[in-house]
N, C-alpha and C positions, 0 to 999 in steps of 0.2 A: 356440535363440532367439538373436537378435542382441543385441549389447551396447547398442544404442540403444533397447531396449524399456523402457517405463516405465508407470506408472499415471497415470490422469487422473481428475479429479473434476469434477462439474458445478459451475459457478460461478453463483450466483444472480444474477438480473437487477440487483438492488440493488448487489451487489458489482461487477458489470461497469460500472455507471454511475459508481460511486466511482472505479474504476480509470481510466476515461476522463477524469474530472475531474483526477485526479492527474497525468496525462500533460500536461495543458494548463496546470498551475499555474506561476506565476512567483513570484519573491520579493516582488513587489508585491501578490500576492493574500493575503499573510499579514499579520496584525495585529502588535502589538508582541511582541517575542520574550520579554521579561521581564514579570512581573506576574501578578496573579491572573486567572483565566479562569473565568467562570461555567459555560460549556459548550464543550467542544472541538468543532470542526466534524467532520462525519461523515467527510470525506475524510482528516482527520488521524488519526482513530481507525483507519481502514482501513490507512493507511500504517504505523501502529504495529503493528497485527496482522501485516501482511506482514513487517515487520522481525523480529518475534518468531519467526515461522515459518521464517525464512530459514536455509538451511544454510550452513555456513562456506565450502564450495567454490563456492557461487553468489553469495556476498556480493561486491558491487562494492568495489573498493579505491579 
């Protein structure tokens, strides 16, 4: 087998939509940085999940 072979997983449609939103976000799309938040936006939760699952070698510097 070649070194470039990896495993893939199916990405749910909902996750694909959230990733598409993340790519288009700018700093103006976010509310206040500090203070209480009754509910986090779905795309923010997806971003947090992505960062938790990130491997050290793939993390952007």
